[in-house]
Each structure stands twice: as structure tokens, then as C-alpha cells.
VMD Tcl script that draws the C-alpha trace (Angstrom):
set ca {
  {-10.72 -100.10 16.67}
  {-8.73 -100.51 19.91}
  {-12.00 -100.81 21.85}
  {-13.20 -103.59 19.57}
  {-9.97 -105.55 19.97}
  {-10.11 -105.10 23.75}
  {-13.73 -106.32 23.78}
  {-12.87 -109.37 21.70}
  {-9.98 -110.27 24.00}
  {-12.28 -109.98 27.03}
  {-14.91 -112.15 25.35}
  {-12.29 -114.78 24.49}
  {-11.04 -114.92 28.10}
  {-14.56 -115.32 29.44}
  {-15.54 -117.93 26.85}
  {-12.32 -119.84 27.56}
  {-13.29 -120.10 31.25}
  {-16.83 -121.13 30.33}
  {-15.68 -123.96 28.07}
  {-13.20 -125.24 30.65}
  {-16.01 -125.39 33.22}
  {-18.30 -127.02 30.67}
  {-15.90 -129.94 30.17}
  {-14.88 -130.14 33.82}
  {-11.47 -128.50 33.66}
  {-10.32 -126.37 36.59}
  {-9.65 -122.66 36.20}
  {-6.02 -121.59 35.85}
  {-6.98 -118.06 36.94}
  {-8.48 -119.40 40.18}
  {-5.39 -121.54 40.72}
  {-3.14 -118.47 40.36}
  {-5.35 -116.51 42.76}
  {-5.18 -119.38 45.28}
  {-1.40 -119.56 44.96}
  {-1.04 -115.80 45.52}
  {-3.23 -115.88 48.63}
  {-2.28 -119.18 50.27}
  {1.22 -119.97 48.96}
  {2.93 -116.67 48.08}
  {6.36 -118.21 48.71}
  {5.90 -120.92 46.05}
  {6.27 -120.58 42.29}
  {3.01 -121.52 40.54}
  {2.90 -124.06 37.73}
  {2.84 -122.81 34.19}
  {-0.50 -122.94 32.40}
  {0.76 -125.90 30.35}
  {1.85 -127.81 33.48}
  {-1.42 -126.99 35.24}
  {-3.65 -128.35 32.46}
  {-1.43 -131.37 31.84}
  {-1.76 -132.33 35.51}
  {-5.52 -131.69 35.42}
  {-5.94 -133.97 32.40}
  {-3.85 -136.69 34.03}
  {-5.94 -136.44 37.20}
  {-9.19 -136.61 35.23}
  {-8.32 -139.34 32.74}
  {-5.35 -141.10 34.31}
  {-1.74 -140.82 33.27}
  {-0.77 -143.26 30.52}
  {-3.97 -145.24 30.83}
  {-6.27 -145.97 27.89}
  {-9.93 -146.07 28.85}
  {-11.61 -147.10 25.63}
}
mol new
graphics top color blue
foreach p $ca { graphics top sphere $p radius 0.5 }
foreach p [lrange $ca 0 end-1] q [lrange $ca 1 end] { graphics top cylinder $p $q radius 0.2 }
display resetview
């Protein structure tokens, strides 16, 4: 049973990355890796902050594009 749960969690993580790439969202995991390697002295953004900023960059902050 533990193996099944572990497999499902792994599948979810991988599918999550796939769907973010599919819709053009950057990878939070890659961002964290970049921050660890290039900016170890800085505190990385939370996942919520990271995706909020990515959405604002993609669609514009406070701008309706209908």
C-alpha cells in the first residue's frame, strides 16, 4: 500500500510539471534549483508568490485582455 501511495505522489508531481509546461508556466522546481545554485544567499519566493508573478508576467497585472 505504501508503494502505491508513493507511486501516485510521484506521478502527480510529474504530471503537474507536464501541465505547467503545456500551458506555458515556468517550473517552480527549476526556479528553486536555480536559486540554490546561483543565489544561495537569497530567500526564494514561495510557490504561491512564484506562480502569481508568472501569471502577471504572462497576462499582465490588472489588465483585462478580452
